[in-house]
C-alpha positions in Angstrom: 0.0 0.0 0.0 2.8 2.4 0.9 4.6 1.6 -2.3 1.6 2.4 -4.4 1.0 5.7 -2.7 4.7 6.5 -3.2 4.5 5.7 -6.9 1.4 7.9 -7.3 3.0 10.8 -5.5 6.1 10.4 -7.7 4.0 10.4 -10.9 2.1 13.5 -9.8 5.4 15.3 -9.0 6.9 14.3 -12.3 4.1 15.8 -14.3 5.2 18.9 -16.2 4.0 22.2 -14.8 1.5 23.9 -17.1 2.9 27.2 -18.1 0.8 30.2 -19.2 0.7 30.5 -23.0 1.0 33.9 -24.7 -2.8 34.1 -25.2 -3.6 33.2 -21.6 -1.0 35.6 -20.2 -2.4 38.4 -22.4 -6.0 37.6 -21.3 -5.0 37.5 -17.6 -3.2 40.8 -17.9 -6.1 42.5 -19.7 -8.5 41.2 -17.0 -6.4 42.4 -14.1 -5.7 45.8 -15.8 -9.4 46.3 -16.4 -10.4 45.3 -12.9 -7.7 47.5 -11.5 -8.9 50.6 -13.4 -12.6 50.0 -12.8 -12.7 48.5 -9.3 -9.4 48.3 -7.3 -7.9 51.7 -7.9 -11.1 53.7 -7.3 -11.8 51.7 -4.1 -8.2 52.2 -2.9 -8.5 55.9 -3.7 -11.6 56.2 -1.5 -9.9 54.4 1.4 -6.8 56.6 1.0 -8.9 59.7 1.0 -10.8 58.6 4.1 -7.5 58.4 6.0 -6.2 61.7 4.7 -6.9 63.6 7.9 -5.8 60.8 10.3 -7.6 58.2 12.3 -9.2 60.8 14.7 -10.9 62.6 11.9 -12.1 59.3 10.4 -13.6 58.2 13.7 -15.3 61.6 14.2 -16.7 61.5 10.7 -18.4 58.1 11.1 -19.6 58.7 14.7 -21.4 62.1 14.2 -25.0 61.7 15.2 -26.4 62.0 11.7 -23.7 59.7 10.1 -24.1 57.1 12.8 -27.9 57.1 12.6 -27.6 56.7 8.8 -25.2 53.8 9.1 -27.3 52.1 11.7 -30.5 52.4 9.7 -28.8 51.3 6.5 -27.1 48.2 7.9 -30.1 47.2 10.0 -32.6 47.7 7.1 -30.3 45.9 4.7 -30.0 42.9 7.1 -33.8 42.7 7.4 -34.2 43.0 3.7 -31.7 40.2 3.1 -33.5 37.9 5.4 -36.8 38.6 3.8 -35.3 37.9 0.4 -33.8 34.7 1.6 -37.2 33.3 2.3 -39.4 35.0 -0.3 -36.8 34.8 -3.1 -36.6 31.0 -2.6 -40.4 30.7 -2.6 -40.7 32.7 -5.8 -37.9 30.7 -7.5 -39.7 27.5 -6.4 -43.0 28.7 -7.8 -41.4 29.7 -11.1 -39.6 26.4 -11.6 -42.0 23.8 -10.1 -45.4 25.2 -10.8 -47.3 25.8 -14.0 -49.9 28.5 -14.2 -51.1 31.2 -16.6 -48.9 34.2 -16.8 -45.8 32.4 -15.5 -43.6 33.8 -18.3 -44.8 37.3 -17.6 -44.0 36.9 -13.9 -40.6 35.5 -14.7 -39.9 38.6 -16.8 -41.2 41.1 -14.1 -38.6 39.7 -11.7 -35.8 41.3 -13.6 -37.6 44.7 -13.8 -35.6 46.2 -10.8 -32.4 45.5 -12.8 -33.6 47.4 -15.8 -35.6 50.2 -14.2 -33.6 53.3 -13.0 -33.8 53.4 -9.3 -35.0 57.0 -9.1 -37.9 55.9 -11.2 -38.6 53.1 -8.8 -38.6 55.6 -5.9 -41.1 57.7 -7.8 -43.3 54.7 -8.4 -43.2 53.6 -4.8 -43.9 57.2 -3.6 -47.0 57.3 -5.9 -48.3 54.0 -4.7 -47.4 54.2 -1.0 -47.1 58.0 -0.4 -49.5 60.6 1.0 -51.8 60.3 -2.0 -51.7 56.5 -2.2 -54.5 54.9 -4.2 -54.2 51.9 -2.0 -54.7 53.9 1.2 -51.2 52.9 2.5 -48.9 55.8 3.4 -45.3 54.6 4.0 -43.6 57.8 2.9 -41.0 59.4 5.1 -40.8 56.4 7.4 -38.4 53.5 7.9 -40.9 51.1 6.6 -40.7 53.0 3.3 -37.0 52.6 3.3 -37.3 48.9 3.8 -39.9 48.7 1.0 -37.6 50.5 -1.4 -34.7 48.2 -0.6 -37.0 45.1 -1.0 -37.9 46.4 -4.5 -34.3 46.8 -5.8 -33.0 43.6 -4.3 -35.9 41.3 -5.3 -34.1 39.5 -8.2 -30.9 38.4 -6.4 -32.0 35.4 -4.5 -34.6 34.4 -7.2 -32.0 34.4 -9.9 -29.4 32.5 -7.9 -31.7 29.8 -6.7 -33.7 29.3 -9.9 -30.9 27.7 -12.0 -30.1 25.3 -9.2 -33.7 24.2 -9.0 -33.8 23.8 -12.8 -30.7 21.5 -12.7 -31.8 19.6 -9.6 -32.2 15.9 -10.2 -35.8 15.0 -9.5 -34.9 11.3 -9.3 -33.5 11.9 -5.8 -36.8 13.3 -4.7 -38.6 10.3 -6.2 -36.3 7.9 -4.5 -36.9 9.7 -1.2 -40.6 9.5 -1.7 -40.4 5.8 -2.5 -38.6 5.2 0.8 -41.5 6.8 2.7 -40.2 10.4 3.1 -42.9 13.0 3.2 -42.8 16.3 1.1 -41.4 18.3 4.0 -38.8 15.7 4.9 -37.8 15.4 1.2 -37.4 19.1 1.0 -35.3 19.3 4.2 -33.1 16.3 3.5 -32.7 16.3 -0.3 -33.6 19.7 -1.8 -32.6 22.3 0.8 -28.9 21.1 1.1 -28.5 21.7 -2.6 -30.1 25.1 -2.5 -28.3 26.5 0.5 -25.2 27.7 -1.3 -27.3 29.6 -3.9 -29.6 31.0 -1.2 -26.6 32.3 0.7 -25.0 33.8 -2.4 -28.2 35.6 -3.3 -28.7 36.8 0.2 -25.2 38.3 0.4 -25.7 40.0 -2.9 -29.0 41.4 -1.8 -27.4 42.7 1.4 -24.4 44.4 -0.3 -26.7 45.9 -2.9 -29.1 47.3 -0.2 -26.4 49.0 1.8 -25.3 51.0 -1.2 -28.8 52.0 -2.5 -29.5 55.7 -3.2 -32.0 56.3 -5.9 -35.0 54.3 -4.8 -34.8 55.6 -1.2 -34.1 59.3 -1.9 -37.8 60.1 -2.5 -39.8 57.8 -0.3 -37.6 58.2 2.7 -37.8 62.0 2.8 -34.1 62.1 3.9 -35.0 63.0 7.5 -31.7 63.1 9.5 -31.7 60.7 12.5 -34.8 59.0 11.2 -35.0 58.0 7.5 -31.7 59.1 6.0 -29.7 56.2 4.6 -25.9 56.1 4.4 -25.7 56.8 0.6 -27.8 60.0 1.0 -25.7 61.0 4.0 -22.6 60.6 1.8 -24.1 62.8 -0.8 -24.9 65.4 1.8 -21.3 65.3 3.0 -20.1 65.9 -0.5 -22.5 68.8 -1.0 -21.1 70.3 2.2 -17.6 70.0 0.7 -16.5 67.4 3.3 -15.2 64.8 0.8 -13.0 63.2 3.5 -16.0 62.6 5.8 -17.9 61.2 2.8 -15.0 58.9 2.0 -14.9 57.7 5.6 -18.6 56.7 5.6 -18.0 55.0 2.2 -15.1 53.1 3.6 -17.3 51.8 6.4 -19.8 50.5 3.9 -17.0 48.9 1.9 -15.7 47.1 4.9 -19.2 45.9 5.8 -19.7 44.6 2.3 -16.3 42.8 2.3 -17.1 41.2 5.7 -20.4 39.9 4.3 -18.8 38.4 1.2 -15.9 36.9 3.1 -18.4 35.4 5.6 -20.4 33.9 2.7 -17.3 32.4 1.2 -16.3 30.8 4.6 -19.8 29.4 5.0 -19.8 27.9 1.5 -16.4 26.3 2.0 -17.6 24.9 5.4 -20.7 23.5 3.8 -18.8 21.9 0.9 -16.5 20.2 3.4 -19.4 18.9 5.4 -21.0 17.7 2.2 
């Protein structure tokens, strides 16, 4: 046994190392250059600007009453929205894949509407439907509930579109086998279907959260931008820039960037842990 393992290890070691071809190196360099220009360098510039006046100024900028209230509201509302999307996005994806009903194709198309619609238009629509002159008799304008509603609108597609392909590719023979062994619908979902959906559900939830903490357009109208009450972090950043405090705006932006990175890293750790358990 030891001899066979030694031979296999020797064979693997003896394999030639695959070198990058000219085309691969050029493609990799182009991708890295593009990502650097579009993502890495601008983000680094924001972080650098936030530290321009020193750690003391950074801390004072993010802990002023209005900035702290905006950050607390934004992160709290985004976490709530992400949890709602986790449940309802999975339910909607399940309905679109497993059920057949009139208008299914239209509903499937509407799911992508928040991607295509300018967010300021979405805010105007929400204000018209749920504002002071609401035809539905529901007034959520200038309240935190209105902020949550706007964030739910813009983040609707994320969980749906990450879970839907997994459901489409899921082997139904496993479910049939579980049913033939006496498992009920709930047990089959919990033991067979849910473990396959969890990575996609977590990915969509993390994307919804990071999208929500950066939202501006859909909230700017329905929230009323009331400091200490309904002003979200993105609007507070805009107010800082209007007040010629770009360093303070960069500091708040850096906090949002760190929160988004922590959420994505946590997601990656959970996915790796889940894959090892599987």
